[in-house]
N, C-alpha and C positions, 0 to 999 in steps of 0.2 A: 443458474443464477446464484450468486453468493449473497446471503442475507443473514442478519443476526450479529450479536456482539458477544464475545466470549472473553472471560478473564483467564489469563494464562501466565506462565512463567518460562524463563529460559534457564537451561541447566548450565553446569560449569563447562560444558563442551560447546556452548553456544547453540544448542539444539532447542527447538520449540516444537511442541506438538501441534500439528494442524488439526483444527476441529474436524471430527469425523464427517460431518455433513459437507465439508469442503474437499475432502480427499479424492473422491471419485472424479470430480471435474479436473483435478490437476493431473490425473493419469500418471502419477509417479515422478513427473518432472515439471519444473516451472522456472520462471525468471523472477528474481527479486531485485528491486531497484529503488533508488531514492524517489520519493514523491515530491510534489511541489510544496507540500506541507512538511512539517518535521516528523514524518512517519515514513514507512516503507510500503511499497506496493508489490504484491505477489500477483504475477500474471500467469495463467495457463499458457503454454507455449503458443498455441494458435492465437490467443488474444494479444500476446506480445507482438507477434508478427503483424497482426492487424493494426495495432497501435503504431508500430514503426512505419508501415505502409501508408496508413491514412493520416497520421499526424506528423511524424518526424521527417519522412522522406519528402514531403511536400513543402517543407520550410525552405525559403530561398537561401542558397549557399552564399550569396553575396551579402547577406545581412548579418552583422556581427552578433546581434541579440539571438538570432535564429541559431547560429553556430554554438553559442553558449548554452542554449537550451538543449540542443542535440547532445553536446558534451555532458551536460548534467545527467541525462538519461543513459547514454551509451557507456560512459565511463563508470557508472555505478552499477550497471546491470551484471548480475551473476546468475548463471544457470545452476539450479539446485535440484538434487534428487530428494524425493520423499521416501524415507526408508520403510521397512516392513512394519515398524511401530508407529508410523504416521508422523515422523519427525523430519524437520529440515534444519539445516545448519545455516545460521545467519552470519555472513562474513563480518569480521571485526569492524571494518570501515563503516559498514552499514549500521551496525549496532551503535557505534559512536555518533553517527549522523542523527539517528532517531532518539538518542539518549536512553537506549535500552540497557538496563543493568540487571534487573531480576524480574519484576512484575511487568506484564504487558497486557494490552487489549488487542484482540483480533476482531476485525470488523468486516462483515460482508459488504461489498460495495458494487453490487450488480455483476459486472463481468470480471472484477478483480477483488483482491482481499487486501485490506490495509492492516498494518501491524504498527501499533503505537506503544510508546512507553506509557505506563500508567500516568506519570507526571504530565507528559505532554497532552494526553487525552483529557485529563482533568483541567488543564489550562484552557481547553476549548469549551468547557462547560460554563453556562451562565451562573455567576456566583449567587444570584438570588433564587433561581429556580432549580439549579442542578441539571437543567436540560442542555442538550447540545446547542440549541439555538432557539430563538423566538421564531417559530415556524411561520407565523403569518407575516412577519417582517421580511423574512428571507423569500417567501413565496411572492410577495409583492415586488421585490427586486428582480425576480425571475419572470415577471409578466411578459417581458419582451420575447421570451423563449416559449411562450404558450403555456406556462404553468399556472 
């Protein structure tokens, strides 16, 4: 399980260090793709396969919105190696999508890892509290899912 938030940066060769606690689960290879938010998602290979099978493959081929969603994920997905120093290279197109220039935030998100530009991450924070969300308001909106 991926948990925690880490401040990080990207080097001139578009490499980012994967937090040490995350490396073992990636087993040296992963898929990095656009997220629905303005960030990137890193999937261990097995998790990507599960996501494709359980989410993307079941979308109806006759639905134009479903096809767009599939394209969003498939066209942006890139297989990446984690090198011996624990770094992976983020493709230029994905860096641009997420607005990553130098500083970034790496966030554990259960079975995946999110990579945010510092600016986009800070845009998600509540300006009054500096917190990611008003937890009680969000939990209330998730009541229908048993939260």
